[in-house]
C-alpha positions in Angstrom: 88.5 135.5 69.7 85.2 135.2 69.5 83.0 137.2 72.1 80.1 135.2 70.7 81.0 131.7 72.2 77.9 130.5 71.9 77.5 130.8 67.5 79.0 129.1 64.8 81.5 131.5 62.8 79.8 131.1 59.5 80.7 132.4 55.5 78.6 136.3 55.5 79.0 135.9 51.7 76.5 133.1 51.9 73.7 134.8 53.3 74.5 138.6 52.2 73.7 140.3 49.1 77.2 140.2 47.2 77.4 144.1 47.3 77.0 144.0 51.0 79.9 141.8 51.4 81.8 143.9 49.3 80.9 146.8 50.9 82.1 145.9 54.1 85.3 144.7 53.0 86.2 148.2 51.1 85.3 149.3 54.8 87.6 147.7 56.3 90.4 148.1 54.4 89.9 152.0 54.6 89.3 151.3 58.9 92.7 149.4 58.8 94.1 152.7 57.9 92.9 154.2 60.6 93.2 151.0 63.0 96.2 149.0 61.6 94.9 145.2 62.2 91.0 145.8 61.8 91.4 143.8 58.7 93.6 140.9 59.4 92.4 136.4 58.6 91.2 137.0 62.6 88.9 139.8 62.4 85.3 138.0 62.9 82.0 140.2 61.6 78.9 139.2 63.4 76.0 139.8 60.2 72.4 139.0 60.6 70.7 136.8 58.4 67.4 138.0 57.9 64.8 136.2 54.7 61.5 137.6 54.2 58.7 135.9 53.1 55.3 137.3 51.4 52.1 137.3 54.0 49.6 133.8 53.9 47.5 134.5 51.7 44.1 132.7 52.7 43.3 129.4 51.0 41.3 126.6 51.0 42.7 122.9 50.8 43.6 123.0 46.9 45.0 126.5 47.3 42.1 128.1 45.5 41.5 131.9 47.4 38.6 133.6 47.6 38.7 134.5 43.6 37.2 131.8 42.2 39.9 130.1 39.5 42.6 132.3 41.0 45.7 129.4 42.5 48.2 130.3 44.6 51.8 128.5 44.8 55.4 128.7 46.4 57.2 131.4 48.0 55.2 134.6 46.5 52.2 133.1 48.1 53.7 132.8 51.3 52.3 129.0 51.6 56.2 127.7 51.1 59.5 128.3 52.8 62.3 126.9 49.5 62.5 125.5 46.4 60.7 122.3 47.5 58.4 123.2 49.5 57.6 125.6 45.7 57.4 122.9 44.0 55.0 120.5 46.4 52.1 124.0 46.6 52.3 123.6 43.3 51.4 120.6 42.5 48.4 120.8 44.9 47.0 123.7 42.9 47.7 122.4 39.5 45.4 119.2 41.2 43.1 121.6 42.2 42.6 123.8 38.9 42.6 119.7 36.9 39.9 118.4 39.9 37.7 122.2 39.4 38.1 121.5 35.3 36.8 118.3 35.7 33.7 119.0 37.9 32.1 121.4 35.3 
């Protein structure tokens, strides 16, 4: 029976790296030798999911940095959160680059 009633159990392998999940399962098997039943199917593990994002880089509306001609886009630039946002910011930066080239 879950002790935290205001959360929904999920599959931690969807949020944790494979190596971490493997290590947890191995640890449960070892601990079950000392605490029988610890590795039972009904055992719930609580794991926090955390995500890291890059620091937001200062840009203009075309995603150009304060270095002329240097544009940023996507997760690495801290301007998107996921593949959809990364694609959209890539297009914004591309349009900014084209606009700058046409202005020359």
